[in-house]
N, CA, C and O atoms as CSV, one atom per row, in Angstrom:
chain,resi,resn,atom,element,x,y,z
A,1,UNK,N,N,100.960,85.786,118.543
A,1,UNK,CA,C,100.336,87.102,118.607
A,1,UNK,C,C,99.729,87.481,117.542
A,1,UNK,O,O,100.158,86.955,116.515
A,2,UNK,N,N,98.546,88.496,117.374
A,2,UNK,CA,C,97.820,89.126,116.374
A,2,UNK,C,C,97.118,90.102,116.804
A,2,UNK,O,O,96.391,89.915,117.779
A,3,UNK,N,N,97.160,91.025,116.342
A,3,UNK,CA,C,96.345,92.238,116.646
A,3,UNK,C,C,95.962,93.039,115.515
A,3,UNK,O,O,96.831,93.331,114.693
A,4,UNK,N,N,94.736,93.446,115.356
A,4,UNK,CA,C,94.054,94.385,114.445
A,4,UNK,C,C,93.488,95.747,114.924
A,4,UNK,O,O,92.636,95.820,115.809
A,5,UNK,N,N,94.006,96.807,114.293
A,5,UNK,CA,C,93.660,98.261,114.376
A,5,UNK,C,C,92.923,98.524,113.124
A,5,UNK,O,O,93.340,98.190,112.015
A,6,UNK,N,N,91.508,99.307,113.409
A,6,UNK,CA,C,90.647,99.762,112.092
A,6,UNK,C,C,90.501,101.159,112.332
A,6,UNK,O,O,90.390,101.609,113.473
A,7,UNK,N,N,90.495,101.961,111.163
A,7,UNK,CA,C,89.813,103.298,110.951
A,7,UNK,C,C,88.985,103.493,110.091
A,7,UNK,O,O,89.395,103.348,108.939
A,8,UNK,N,N,87.991,103.763,110.219
A,8,UNK,CA,C,86.733,103.795,109.320
A,8,UNK,C,C,86.798,105.139,108.739
A,8,UNK,O,O,86.973,106.140,109.433
A,9,UNK,N,N,86.648,105.164,107.384
A,9,UNK,CA,C,86.898,106.676,106.754
A,9,UNK,C,C,85.754,106.929,106.122
A,9,UNK,O,O,85.033,106.037,105.674
A,10,UNK,N,N,85.468,108.342,106.030
A,10,UNK,CA,C,84.189,108.748,105.339
A,10,UNK,C,C,84.826,109.678,104.472
A,10,UNK,O,O,86.034,109.910,104.517
A,11,UNK,N,N,83.903,110.297,103.560
A,11,UNK,CA,C,84.068,111.325,102.564
A,11,UNK,C,C,84.040,112.608,103.649
A,11,UNK,O,O,83.539,112.397,104.753
A,12,UNK,N,N,84.470,113.669,103.398
A,12,UNK,CA,C,85.216,114.147,102.134
A,12,UNK,C,C,86.958,113.803,102.088
A,12,UNK,O,O,87.742,113.903,103.032
A,13,UNK,N,N,87.195,113.462,100.967
A,13,UNK,CA,C,89.053,113.156,100.834
A,13,UNK,C,C,89.974,113.930,101.393
A,13,UNK,O,O,91.042,113.467,101.794
A,14,UNK,N,N,89.713,114.973,101.463
A,14,UNK,CA,C,90.698,116.241,101.701
A,14,UNK,C,C,91.022,115.652,103.339
A,14,UNK,O,O,90.200,115.145,104.103
A,15,UNK,N,N,92.277,115.864,103.551
A,15,UNK,CA,C,92.711,115.705,104.964
A,15,UNK,C,C,93.185,113.866,105.069
A,15,UNK,O,O,94.089,113.394,105.759
A,16,UNK,N,N,92.462,113.298,104.365
A,16,UNK,CA,C,92.550,111.819,104.664
A,16,UNK,C,C,94.069,111.161,104.699
A,16,UNK,O,O,94.194,110.126,105.353
A,17,UNK,N,N,94.989,111.595,104.169
A,17,UNK,CA,C,96.103,110.840,103.934
A,17,UNK,C,C,96.769,110.991,105.321
A,17,UNK,O,O,97.124,110.018,105.985
A,18,UNK,N,N,96.919,112.332,105.730
A,18,UNK,CA,C,97.554,112.742,106.891
A,18,UNK,C,C,96.664,112.086,108.472
A,18,UNK,O,O,97.184,111.814,109.554
A,19,UNK,N,N,95.152,111.985,108.054
A,19,UNK,CA,C,94.537,111.212,109.194
A,19,UNK,C,C,95.223,110.049,109.166
A,19,UNK,O,O,95.891,109.870,110.185
A,20,UNK,N,N,95.292,109.190,108.344
A,20,UNK,CA,C,95.597,108.001,108.108
A,20,UNK,C,C,96.982,107.724,108.781
A,20,UNK,O,O,97.140,106.766,109.537
A,21,UNK,N,N,98.007,108.636,108.460
A,21,UNK,CA,C,99.427,108.909,108.926
A,21,UNK,C,C,99.335,108.856,110.426
A,21,UNK,O,O,99.868,107.963,111.084
A,22,UNK,N,N,98.701,109.760,110.899
A,22,UNK,CA,C,98.346,109.899,112.319
A,22,UNK,C,C,97.979,108.764,113.105
A,22,UNK,O,O,98.400,108.383,114.197
A,23,UNK,N,N,96.918,108.194,112.164
A,23,UNK,CA,C,96.455,106.826,113.103
A,23,UNK,C,C,97.535,105.968,113.003
A,23,UNK,O,O,97.574,105.213,113.975
A,24,UNK,N,N,98.636,105.747,112.019
A,24,UNK,CA,C,99.318,104.946,111.870
A,24,UNK,C,C,100.576,105.274,112.801
A,24,UNK,O,O,101.230,104.489,113.488
A,25,UNK,N,N,100.684,106.224,112.685
A,25,UNK,CA,C,101.667,106.654,114.136
A,25,UNK,C,C,101.203,106.177,115.503
A,25,UNK,O,O,102.003,105.505,116.154
A,26,UNK,N,N,100.284,106.382,115.899
A,26,UNK,CA,C,99.378,106.130,117.398
A,26,UNK,C,C,99.708,104.371,117.170
A,26,UNK,O,O,100.340,103.770,118.039
A,27,UNK,N,N,99.260,103.735,116.055
A,27,UNK,CA,C,99.273,102.370,116.112
A,27,UNK,C,C,100.977,101.882,116.341
A,27,UNK,O,O,101.063,100.800,116.921
A,28,UNK,N,N,101.621,102.190,116.162
A,28,UNK,CA,C,102.962,101.867,115.608
A,28,UNK,C,C,103.588,102.264,116.935
A,28,UNK,O,O,104.371,101.503,117.503
A,29,UNK,N,N,103.314,103.231,117.342
A,29,UNK,CA,C,103.634,103.623,119.090
A,29,UNK,C,C,103.224,102.418,119.887
A,29,UNK,O,O,103.926,101.544,120.395
A,30,UNK,N,N,101.775,102.598,119.876
A,30,UNK,CA,C,101.250,101.508,120.659
A,30,UNK,C,C,102.004,100.048,120.471
A,30,UNK,O,O,102.260,99.443,121.513
A,31,UNK,N,N,102.302,99.563,119.467
A,31,UNK,CA,C,102.744,98.238,119.220
A,31,UNK,C,C,104.434,98.246,119.459
A,31,UNK,O,O,105.145,97.254,119.300
A,32,UNK,N,N,104.839,99.388,119.813
A,32,UNK,CA,C,106.333,99.477,120.281
A,32,UNK,C,C,107.141,99.758,118.875
A,32,UNK,O,O,108.364,99.658,118.968
A,33,UNK,N,N,106.681,100.049,117.765
A,33,UNK,CA,C,107.560,99.939,116.624
A,33,UNK,C,C,108.101,101.287,116.451
A,33,UNK,O,O,109.005,101.486,115.639
A,34,UNK,N,N,107.476,102.463,117.347
A,34,UNK,CA,C,107.804,103.861,117.570
A,34,UNK,C,C,107.726,104.026,118.999
A,34,UNK,O,O,106.843,103.483,119.664
A,35,UNK,N,N,108.665,104.794,119.512
A,35,UNK,CA,C,110.158,104.930,118.641
A,35,UNK,C,C,110.976,103.762,118.599
A,35,UNK,O,O,110.993,102.924,119.501
A,36,UNK,N,N,111.743,103.698,117.418
A,36,UNK,CA,C,112.293,102.579,117.251
A,36,UNK,C,C,113.653,102.319,118.367
A,36,UNK,O,O,114.062,103.142,119.187
A,37,UNK,N,N,114.121,101.124,118.157
A,37,UNK,CA,C,115.143,100.760,119.345
A,37,UNK,C,C,116.566,100.957,118.389
A,37,UNK,O,O,117.641,101.241,118.916
A,38,UNK,N,N,116.445,100.809,117.258
A,38,UNK,CA,C,117.760,100.784,116.364
A,38,UNK,C,C,117.492,101.510,115.098
A,38,UNK,O,O,116.402,102.079,115.035
A,39,UNK,N,N,118.247,101.588,114.130
A,39,UNK,CA,C,118.236,101.957,112.870
A,39,UNK,C,C,117.377,101.161,111.880
A,39,UNK,O,O,116.732,101.711,110.987
A,40,UNK,N,N,117.401,99.967,112.064
A,40,UNK,CA,C,116.483,98.893,111.323
A,40,UNK,C,C,114.959,98.935,111.589
A,40,UNK,O,O,114.082,98.581,110.801
A,41,UNK,N,N,114.774,99.503,113.019
A,41,UNK,CA,C,113.641,99.679,113.342
A,41,UNK,C,C,113.054,100.708,112.796
A,41,UNK,O,O,111.985,100.607,112.194
A,42,UNK,N,N,113.681,101.782,112.947
A,42,UNK,CA,C,113.217,103.190,112.482
A,42,UNK,C,C,112.936,102.981,110.881
A,42,UNK,O,O,111.841,103.398,110.503
A,43,UNK,N,N,113.731,102.426,109.956
A,43,UNK,CA,C,113.723,102.134,108.647
A,43,UNK,C,C,112.269,101.399,108.482
A,43,UNK,O,O,111.350,101.863,107.806
A,44,UNK,N,N,112.229,100.411,109.072
A,44,UNK,CA,C,110.698,99.404,109.156
A,44,UNK,C,C,109.580,100.459,109.413
A,44,UNK,O,O,108.573,100.445,108.705
A,45,UNK,N,N,109.707,101.193,110.215
A,45,UNK,CA,C,108.586,102.156,110.721
A,45,UNK,C,C,108.111,102.931,109.806
A,45,UNK,O,O,106.904,103.083,109.619
A,46,UNK,N,N,109.238,103.632,108.989
A,46,UNK,CA,C,109.286,104.425,107.922
A,46,UNK,C,C,108.481,104.090,106.618
A,46,UNK,O,O,107.813,104.772,105.841
A,47,UNK,N,N,108.845,102.643,106.700
A,47,UNK,CA,C,108.238,101.979,105.317
A,47,UNK,C,C,106.777,101.550,105.711
A,47,UNK,O,O,105.981,101.259,104.819
A,48,UNK,N,N,106.509,101.518,106.695
A,48,UNK,CA,C,105.001,101.049,106.896
A,48,UNK,C,C,104.184,102.401,107.070
A,48,UNK,O,O,102.956,102.377,107.163
A,49,UNK,N,N,104.911,103.573,107.108
A,49,UNK,CA,C,104.206,104.840,106.928
A,49,UNK,C,C,103.996,105.156,105.694
A,49,UNK,O,O,102.894,105.509,105.275
A,50,UNK,N,N,105.021,105.059,105.002
A,50,UNK,CA,C,105.015,105.430,103.351
A,50,UNK,C,C,104.209,104.511,102.700
A,50,UNK,O,O,103.771,104.881,101.611
A,51,UNK,N,N,103.809,103.076,103.207
A,51,UNK,CA,C,102.852,102.238,102.524
A,51,UNK,C,C,101.622,102.691,102.709
A,51,UNK,O,O,100.842,102.816,101.765
A,52,UNK,N,N,101.304,102.996,103.975
A,52,UNK,CA,C,99.843,103.847,104.605
A,52,UNK,C,C,99.577,105.258,103.442
A,52,UNK,O,O,98.561,105.341,102.752
A,53,UNK,N,N,100.512,106.107,103.421
A,53,UNK,CA,C,100.532,107.025,102.694
A,53,UNK,C,C,100.175,106.841,101.174
A,53,UNK,O,O,99.401,107.530,100.510
A,54,UNK,N,N,100.934,105.727,100.763
A,54,UNK,CA,C,100.915,105.138,99.125
A,54,UNK,C,C,99.581,104.864,98.869
A,54,UNK,O,O,98.857,105.483,98.089
A,55,UNK,N,N,99.199,103.635,99.754
A,55,UNK,CA,C,98.057,103.181,99.582
A,55,UNK,C,C,96.833,104.208,99.541
A,55,UNK,O,O,96.200,104.491,98.524
A,56,UNK,N,N,96.614,104.708,100.796
A,56,UNK,CA,C,95.506,105.778,100.888
A,56,UNK,C,C,95.579,106.799,99.737
A,56,UNK,O,O,94.598,106.892,99.000
A,57,UNK,N,N,96.398,107.386,99.573
A,57,UNK,CA,C,96.815,108.242,98.648
A,57,UNK,C,C,96.123,107.740,96.797
A,57,UNK,O,O,95.482,108.426,96.001
A,58,UNK,N,N,96.568,106.455,96.703
A,58,UNK,CA,C,95.948,105.971,95.444
A,58,UNK,C,C,94.582,105.828,95.489
A,58,UNK,O,O,93.990,106.284,94.511
A,59,UNK,N,N,93.781,105.219,96.528
A,59,UNK,CA,C,92.385,105.106,96.867
A,59,UNK,C,C,91.832,106.664,96.732
A,59,UNK,O,O,90.669,106.851,96.376
A,60,UNK,N,N,92.551,107.566,96.977
A,60,UNK,CA,C,92.057,109.127,96.728
A,60,UNK,C,C,91.911,109.385,95.528
A,60,UNK,O,O,90.844,109.799,95.075
A,61,UNK,N,N,93.080,109.156,94.744
A,61,UNK,CA,C,93.252,109.493,93.287
A,61,UNK,C,C,92.521,108.920,92.466
A,61,UNK,O,O,92.032,109.476,91.482
A,62,UNK,N,N,92.329,107.498,92.841
A,62,UNK,CA,C,91.834,106.514,91.863
A,62,UNK,C,C,90.456,106.008,92.152
A,62,UNK,O,O,89.687,105.733,91.230
A,63,UNK,N,N,90.182,105.902,93.201
A,63,UNK,CA,C,88.987,105.102,93.601
A,63,UNK,C,C,87.864,105.643,94.578
A,63,UNK,O,O,87.192,104.962,95.353
A,64,UNK,N,N,87.801,107.102,94.366
A,64,UNK,CA,C,86.761,107.766,94.906
A,64,UNK,C,C,87.163,107.778,96.581
A,64,UNK,O,O,86.213,107.980,97.337
A,65,UNK,N,N,88.457,107.583,97.173
A,65,UNK,CA,C,88.663,107.798,98.475
A,65,UNK,C,C,88.355,106.376,99.279
A,65,UNK,O,O,87.325,105.735,99.066
A,66,UNK,N,N,89.244,106.014,100.107
A,66,UNK,CA,C,89.243,105.094,100.855
A,66,UNK,C,C,88.053,104.916,101.862
A,66,UNK,O,O,87.449,105.940,102.181
A,67,UNK,N,N,87.623,103.619,102.436
A,67,UNK,CA,C,86.607,103.671,103.202
A,67,UNK,C,C,87.055,102.927,104.460
A,67,UNK,O,O,86.317,102.918,105.445
A,68,UNK,N,N,88.419,102.207,104.466
A,68,UNK,CA,C,88.674,101.874,105.824
A,68,UNK,C,C,90.217,101.561,105.410
A,68,UNK,O,O,90.577,101.096,104.329
A,69,UNK,N,N,91.069,101.926,106.531
A,69,UNK,CA,C,92.603,101.710,106.890
A,69,UNK,C,C,92.520,100.713,108.170
A,69,UNK,O,O,92.106,100.984,109.297
A,70,UNK,N,N,93.019,99.511,107.689
A,70,UNK,CA,C,93.323,98.242,108.754
A,70,UNK,C,C,94.874,97.856,108.640
A,70,UNK,O,O,95.529,97.507,107.658
A,71,UNK,N,N,95.222,98.032,109.925
A,71,UNK,CA,C,96.895,97.853,110.294
A,71,UNK,C,C,96.737,96.181,111.320
A,71,UNK,O,O,96.076,95.974,112.337
A,72,UNK,N,N,97.542,95.334,110.612
A,72,UNK,CA,C,97.490,94.045,111.318
A,72,UNK,C,C,98.736,93.511,111.885
A,72,UNK,O,O,99.621,93.169,111.100
A,73,UNK,N,N,98.904,93.402,113.082
A,73,UNK,CA,C,100.341,93.029,113.367
A,73,UNK,C,C,100.366,91.331,113.700
A,73,UNK,O,O,99.422,90.692,114.165
A,74,UNK,N,N,101.530,90.872,113.379
A,74,UNK,CA,C,101.945,89.466,113.520
A,74,UNK,C,C,103.363,89.641,113.824
A,74,UNK,O,O,104.030,90.654,113.616
A,75,UNK,N,N,103.737,88.565,114.328
A,75,UNK,CA,C,105.308,88.723,114.829
A,75,UNK,C,C,106.048,89.076,113.559
A,75,UNK,O,O,105.827,88.666,112.419
A,76,UNK,N,N,107.022,89.967,114.006
A,76,UNK,CA,C,107.929,90.529,112.929
A,76,UNK,C,C,107.396,91.147,111.467
A,76,UNK,O,O,108.041,91.133,110.419
A,77,UNK,N,N,106.378,91.561,111.618
A,77,UNK,CA,C,105.523,92.160,110.481
A,77,UNK,C,C,104.427,92.727,110.497
A,77,UNK,O,O,103.479,92.155,111.035
A,78,UNK,N,N,104.296,93.785,110.011
A,78,UNK,CA,C,102.663,94.408,109.830
A,78,UNK,C,C,102.270,94.625,108.229
A,78,UNK,O,O,102.951,94.827,107.224
A,79,UNK,N,N,100.926,94.493,108.460
A,79,UNK,CA,C,100.288,94.026,106.985
A,79,UNK,C,C,99.340,95.570,107.060
A,79,UNK,O,O,98.597,95.740,108.027
A,80,UNK,N,N,99.413,96.307,106.308
A,80,UNK,CA,C,98.386,97.434,105.793
A,80,UNK,C,C,97.402,97.140,104.731
A,80,UNK,O,O,97.803,96.756,103.632
A,81,UNK,N,N,95.878,97.324,105.029
A,81,UNK,CA,C,95.184,97.264,104.347
A,81,UNK,C,C,94.314,98.694,104.081
A,81,UNK,O,O,94.047,99.468,105.000
A,82,UNK,N,N,93.944,98.899,102.773
A,82,UNK,CA,C,93.125,99.763,102.440
A,82,UNK,C,C,91.847,99.602,101.386
A,82,UNK,O,O,92.014,99.508,100.170
A,83,UNK,N,N,90.796,99.588,101.911
A,83,UNK,CA,C,89.576,99.363,101.263
A,83,UNK,C,C,88.724,100.502,100.964
A,83,UNK,O,O,88.255,101.321,101.754
A,84,UNK,N,N,88.577,100.419,99.542
A,84,UNK,CA,C,88.001,101.451,98.683
A,84,UNK,C,C,86.573,100.894,97.911
A,84,UNK,O,O,86.333,99.687,97.894
A,85,UNK,N,N,85.754,101.772,97.349
A,85,UNK,CA,C,84.718,101.394,96.541
A,85,UNK,C,C,84.741,100.884,95.444
A,85,UNK,O,O,83.665,100.406,95.084
A,86,UNK,N,N,85.853,100.774,94.534
A,86,UNK,CA,C,85.932,100.434,93.327
A,86,UNK,C,C,86.670,99.190,92.967
A,86,UNK,O,O,87.817,98.938,93.337
A,87,UNK,N,N,85.974,98.485,92.268
A,87,UNK,CA,C,86.294,97.049,91.994
A,87,UNK,C,C,87.539,96.901,91.376
A,87,UNK,O,O,88.175,95.849,91.436
A,88,UNK,N,N,88.026,98.180,90.620
A,88,UNK,CA,C,89.335,98.118,89.639
A,88,UNK,C,C,90.441,97.867,90.374
A,88,UNK,O,O,90.691,98.503,91.398
A,89,UNK,N,N,91.165,96.957,89.932
A,89,UNK,CA,C,92.435,96.581,90.721
A,89,UNK,C,C,93.664,97.676,90.324
A,89,UNK,O,O,93.671,98.311,89.270
A,90,UNK,N,N,94.615,97.762,91.286
A,90,UNK,CA,C,95.583,98.877,90.838
A,90,UNK,C,C,96.340,98.357,89.955
A,90,UNK,O,O,96.475,97.135,89.891
A,91,UNK,N,N,97.044,99.309,89.015
A,91,UNK,CA,C,97.804,99.246,87.803
A,91,UNK,C,C,99.247,99.269,88.224
A,91,UNK,O,O,99.528,100.252,88.910
A,92,UNK,N,N,100.140,98.512,88.009
A,92,UNK,CA,C,101.493,98.814,88.581
A,92,UNK,C,C,102.318,99.457,87.180
A,92,UNK,O,O,102.266,98.907,86.080
A,93,UNK,N,N,102.858,100.357,87.378
A,93,UNK,CA,C,103.315,101.349,85.852
A,93,UNK,C,C,104.361,100.383,85.571
A,93,UNK,O,O,104.684,99.643,86.501
A,94,UNK,N,N,104.984,100.251,84.385
A,94,UNK,CA,C,106.157,99.757,83.731
A,94,UNK,C,C,107.212,100.421,84.402
A,94,UNK,O,O,107.257,101.629,84.634
A,95,UNK,N,N,108.179,99.447,84.743
A,95,UNK,CA,C,109.521,100.126,85.231
A,95,UNK,C,C,110.322,101.194,84.109
A,95,UNK,O,O,111.166,102.041,84.404
A,96,UNK,N,N,109.919,100.958,83.089
A,96,UNK,CA,C,110.740,102.114,81.817
A,96,UNK,C,C,109.537,103.277,81.800
A,96,UNK,O,O,109.468,103.986,80.796
A,97,UNK,N,N,108.732,103.454,82.724
A,97,UNK,CA,C,107.842,104.697,82.273
A,97,UNK,C,C,108.250,105.764,83.668
A,97,UNK,O,O,107.329,106.466,84.086
A,98,UNK,N,N,109.613,105.866,84.358
A,98,UNK,CA,C,110.057,106.229,85.229
A,98,UNK,C,C,110.058,107.728,85.239
A,98,UNK,O,O,109.877,108.480,86.197
A,99,UNK,N,N,110.333,108.056,83.792
A,99,UNK,CA,C,110.241,109.824,83.546
A,99,UNK,C,C,109.094,110.404,83.605
A,99,UNK,O,O,108.989,111.630,83.576
A,100,UNK,N,N,107.982,109.513,83.705
A,100,UNK,CA,C,106.499,110.505,83.942
A,100,UNK,C,C,106.461,110.669,85.241
A,100,UNK,O,O,106.866,109.886,86.100
A,101,UNK,N,N,105.854,111.941,85.410
A,101,UNK,CA,C,105.359,112.627,86.818
A,101,UNK,C,C,104.525,111.733,87.199
A,101,UNK,O,O,103.875,111.225,86.286
A,102,UNK,N,N,104.248,111.232,88.631
A,102,UNK,CA,C,102.881,110.826,89.082
A,102,UNK,C,C,103.120,109.001,88.668
A,102,UNK,O,O,103.859,108.417,87.875
A,103,UNK,N,N,102.373,108.676,89.382
A,103,UNK,CA,C,102.034,107.127,89.165
A,103,UNK,C,C,102.855,106.091,89.705
A,103,UNK,O,O,102.699,104.901,89.430
A,104,UNK,N,N,103.928,106.646,90.649
A,104,UNK,CA,C,104.935,105.608,91.094
A,104,UNK,C,C,105.176,105.103,92.446
A,104,UNK,O,O,106.216,104.726,92.986
A,105,UNK,N,N,103.390,105.223,93.070
A,105,UNK,CA,C,103.319,104.991,94.225
A,105,UNK,C,C,103.474,103.553,94.682
A,105,UNK,O,O,104.063,103.182,95.697
A,106,UNK,N,N,102.687,102.588,93.537
A,106,UNK,CA,C,102.626,101.226,93.644
A,106,UNK,C,C,104.163,100.739,93.474
A,106,UNK,O,O,104.694,99.972,94.277
A,107,UNK,N,N,104.822,101.279,92.323
A,107,UNK,CA,C,106.178,100.849,92.422
A,107,UNK,C,C,107.020,100.651,93.787
A,107,UNK,O,O,107.768,99.749,94.165
A,108,UNK,N,N,106.613,101.800,94.343
A,108,UNK,CA,C,107.428,102.156,96.044
A,108,UNK,C,C,106.684,100.989,97.024
A,108,UNK,O,O,107.323,100.190,97.709
A,109,UNK,N,N,105.756,101.027,96.980
A,109,UNK,CA,C,105.004,100.110,97.754
A,109,UNK,C,C,105.807,98.670,97.511
A,109,UNK,O,O,106.185,98.081,98.523
A,110,UNK,N,N,106.032,98.186,96.436
A,110,UNK,CA,C,106.415,96.833,95.623
A,110,UNK,C,C,107.899,97.007,96.190
A,110,UNK,O,O,108.439,95.930,96.443
A,111,UNK,N,N,108.528,97.943,96.396
A,111,UNK,CA,C,109.808,97.989,96.657
A,111,UNK,C,C,110.343,97.698,98.197
A,111,UNK,O,O,111.302,97.068,98.640
A,112,UNK,N,N,109.297,98.436,98.787
A,112,UNK,CA,C,109.502,98.245,100.439
A,112,UNK,C,C,108.669,97.355,101.242
A,112,UNK,O,O,108.817,97.200,102.454
A,113,UNK,N,N,107.767,96.763,100.506
A,113,UNK,CA,C,107.139,95.663,101.169
A,113,UNK,C,C,107.599,94.182,100.913
A,113,UNK,O,O,108.395,93.909,100.014
A,114,UNK,N,N,107.049,93.232,101.763
A,114,UNK,CA,C,107.633,91.882,101.497
A,114,UNK,C,C,106.751,91.154,100.306
A,114,UNK,O,O,107.126,90.331,99.471
A,115,UNK,N,N,105.422,91.755,100.520
A,115,UNK,CA,C,104.329,91.164,99.626
A,115,UNK,C,C,103.281,92.056,99.433
A,115,UNK,O,O,103.164,92.897,100.324
A,116,UNK,N,N,102.365,92.112,98.374
A,116,UNK,CA,C,101.394,93.207,98.359
A,116,UNK,C,C,100.556,92.331,97.379
A,116,UNK,O,O,101.060,91.442,96.691
A,117,UNK,N,N,98.883,92.745,97.375
A,117,UNK,CA,C,98.099,92.513,96.933
A,117,UNK,C,C,96.744,93.061,96.799
A,117,UNK,O,O,96.518,94.120,97.385
A,118,UNK,N,N,95.615,92.394,95.981
A,118,UNK,CA,C,94.334,92.914,96.199
A,118,UNK,C,C,93.685,92.021,96.195
A,118,UNK,O,O,93.993,91.055,95.497
A,119,UNK,N,N,92.428,92.020,97.055
A,119,UNK,CA,C,91.319,91.159,97.180
A,119,UNK,C,C,89.813,91.860,96.611
A,119,UNK,O,O,89.808,93.085,96.480
A,120,UNK,N,N,88.889,91.296,96.366
A,120,UNK,CA,C,87.492,91.628,96.560
A,120,UNK,C,C,86.931,92.347,97.639
A,120,UNK,O,O,87.290,91.710,98.630
A,121,UNK,N,N,86.400,93.105,97.931
A,121,UNK,CA,C,85.900,93.456,99.391
A,121,UNK,C,C,84.691,94.275,99.151
A,121,UNK,O,O,84.727,95.470,98.858
A,122,UNK,N,N,83.430,93.442,99.318
A,122,UNK,CA,C,82.098,94.324,98.874
A,122,UNK,C,C,82.037,94.492,97.554
A,122,UNK,O,O,82.607,93.751,96.753
A,123,UNK,N,N,81.371,95.435,97.265
A,123,UNK,CA,C,81.566,96.046,95.628
A,123,UNK,C,C,83.026,96.733,95.205
A,123,UNK,O,O,83.213,97.164,94.067
A,124,UNK,N,N,83.857,96.777,96.065
A,124,UNK,CA,C,84.927,97.405,96.169
A,124,UNK,C,C,86.327,96.324,96.116
A,124,UNK,O,O,86.285,95.192,95.635
A,125,UNK,N,N,87.292,96.833,96.600
A,125,UNK,CA,C,88.634,96.015,96.909
A,125,UNK,C,C,89.198,96.588,98.079
A,125,UNK,O,O,88.870,97.565,98.753
A,126,UNK,N,N,90.313,95.587,98.190
A,126,UNK,CA,C,91.105,95.888,99.477
A,126,UNK,C,C,92.548,95.878,98.979
A,126,UNK,O,O,92.779,94.851,98.342
A,127,UNK,N,N,93.612,96.725,99.075
A,127,UNK,CA,C,94.759,96.618,98.389
A,127,UNK,C,C,95.838,96.455,99.911
A,127,UNK,O,O,95.842,97.315,100.792
A,128,UNK,N,N,96.354,95.688,99.939
A,128,UNK,CA,C,97.266,94.965,101.197
A,128,UNK,C,C,98.626,94.898,100.989
A,128,UNK,O,O,98.916,94.188,100.026
A,129,UNK,N,N,99.587,95.412,101.585
A,129,UNK,CA,C,100.848,95.139,101.847
A,129,UNK,C,C,101.466,94.986,102.831
A,129,UNK,O,O,101.126,95.744,103.740
A,130,UNK,N,N,102.415,94.173,103.097
A,130,UNK,CA,C,103.130,93.458,104.040
A,130,UNK,C,C,104.158,93.935,104.255
A,130,UNK,O,O,104.861,94.121,103.262
A,131,UNK,N,N,104.750,94.370,105.685
A,131,UNK,CA,C,105.882,95.041,105.689
A,131,UNK,C,C,106.924,94.514,106.962
A,131,UNK,O,O,106.416,94.376,108.075
A,132,UNK,N,N,108.120,94.278,106.809
A,132,UNK,CA,C,108.994,93.359,107.905
A,132,UNK,C,C,109.322,94.519,108.760
A,132,UNK,O,O,109.221,95.725,108.535
A,133,UNK,N,N,109.810,93.751,109.975
A,133,UNK,CA,C,110.432,94.554,110.988
A,133,UNK,C,C,111.681,95.095,110.963
A,133,UNK,O,O,112.249,95.714,111.862
A,134,UNK,N,N,112.161,94.754,109.620
A,134,UNK,CA,C,113.353,95.457,109.501
A,134,UNK,C,C,114.727,94.396,109.626
A,134,UNK,O,O,115.867,94.851,109.542
């Protein structure tokens, strides 16, 4: 079983994070991750929403805004992909830099995801993260 949902995005950036979260909630509901059957499922769905928020926010702050959000479902996991126009890969801030404000989104993605990475996409890149069902 595999399923893919896409949300094409256009400028302006204002409201993009909220729009992407709403899309993700609708997808998670359609895929029966929401409402969750138990606490583990609820936490997994929250992790997916957190990953969506962080990856989209990073695209808005550092890459001129996202051009597409993709969610892929496979048994026991969901992969979130955010494509933008910047070829520059995201930079994971060193763990000893925690006292600085901002810049912690990718560290959060690293903690709640099974795996994450980046790949070239056209003239930009796609940043992806895989979240388990809990």
